[in-house]
N, C-alpha and C positions, 0 to 999 in steps of 0.2 A: 503494499500498499504506501503511496506518495503523498507527501504532506497535503492540505487544501486550506489557504484561508478563507476562512469563513464570512471577515470583515476588514478592514483595514487594521492591523495590529493583531487580530487574534488568528492564531493559527492554530490548526488539529494534526498534532504530526503521524499519526494513524491513517490519516485519511477519514474517508466517513462509510459507516457501517453499523450495524446493533452488537448489544451484547450477547455472547454465545448464550444459547439456553441454558445451558449445564452450569453456566457461573452461577446462575437465580438459585441453586440448592448450594453452593459453596458458600456464595458472602449476603450480608443482610444490605439493604436498599441502599443504607447509607456507603457502606462500602462499596457499592458498584457505582455509582454518583460520583463518590472520591475518585474513584479509577478512569471516569471518562474527564473529569477534571485535570488529573494527573497524566493525562495522555497515553495511560495503559490500555484504551480501549479508544476507537475509533469515535469520531462524532457522529450524534444523529444524520441520517441526510439530510432531515427537516431543516437543522440548523446552518447546512448551507445554502437551501432554497430563500430562507428566508434570512438570513443575516443576523443569526443570536446564538449564544452559547450559553451553558452552564457553566458560574464560576464560581461561586459558593455554597457549600450544603452544611449544616451541622441538624442537629434533632429537631423534627418538627419543622424547618425552615429551609428556601431554597432560594437561589439568586440567579436571575439570567439578565444579561446583558445583550442588547442590540441593537444595531442602526439600519433605521429604514432608506429606502433610498427608490429612487425613480423606478423599478424594478415592481414595487408593490403598489402602485396607483391607482386610485378606483378613477372611472370615465372623468371625472372631475377635476381632478388634479391632486386630492389628498391621498394619506396612506390608507389605502384598506381596512377596512375592519378589521377583516377578517387576519390579516397580520398582530395585529396587537390583540388578538381575541387568542391566537396560538398562541405568544408569547403569555399570554396569563394561564391559558389552559398548562405550556410544559411546565412553568414556577407553580402552579397548582398544585398539578399532579405530581411534580418531585417532590412536593414537601410531602406530602404521603407517603412516596415512596423511603425517604427517610428512617419512618419510622420502621418497615416492614422487617421481618426475620426472615433468614436464610429460606428459602422455599415459595414464598409469601409473593404475591405479584397483585396486579392491579389493574381498572380498568376505569375512563370515567364513567360513571353514571346521569351526571347532571351537571348542567355549566350554566352559569349568569353571569354578564358582562354590560357593566355601564361605562360610558364612553362621557367624558368631561371639559376634554380639551380637543381640537382637533391635529394629528399628526403630519410634519411633512417633512417631507426628505432635508428639509433645512432645522428640523428637531434635534438631529445629533444623536449620540448614542442615549438609550434610556435603561433604566432599571426596571427589572421585574422581582417585587418578593412577595414567595408564598410562605403563608406560617401556616400551621396545624391548628382548627377551631378544636376540632374533636376526633377522637381515631376509637373506632369499638374494634368488634372483633371481626365485623364484615364489611362494614361503612367506615368512609372517613368524609369529616369533611375539613375543607382549609379556606382560605382566605389571601386577595393577593392586589398588590397598587401596583402600576405603571406609572413611574416616572420621568424625566425629564433630567437634565443634568442640574438645574436649579433648584431640584426637588419640588415642580410640579406636577400635582397630580392630571395624568392623562387619561387612567383606567381604573376602575378597580371590578371584582368580580369576586365570587364565590364557586366552589364546585364539592360536586359529592362524588365519590369514588368507592366503588364496588372492590374487597379484598377478597382473592379464591388462593387456593395451590396452585404456585407455579406451573404442575404438570399439566394443567388446565392449557396451556400454553403451546403443548406438545406437538399441535396441528398446524404451528407455524411454519 
């Protein structure tokens, strides 16, 4: 695999790809995410397509950074809401993943986004921080904010994730 620039200043040394399924049985959710940050896994392909990356994790928390560009424009010239929504979904879901044990996986069950300011290619780098609100045995709820470099709120959201045995992903 070859190095890929996700956006200016952010590089994935191992290119693009996904976490090997067997590793879900060997590492906790937070360990898997830290391995992405540390360059031990390739960046998820969505990171390259949408110019964002995971930059920090701690228990119950995940932080992504991204840069909107002209590639993400809607017909009126603003950054498409789907770009911000995908960034929020990533932070919201990965906040849940930080609390998963070895052998557990998750998927988004419900997702809500509110946009508070327009995003344009001139917005520059944004920060999206997801945090856990509640985690049970089979469901977890998280919340996230998306802010510009000055700390202005651009969007926020909440998410519910279903938690299940990683073995259920075997068909992937």
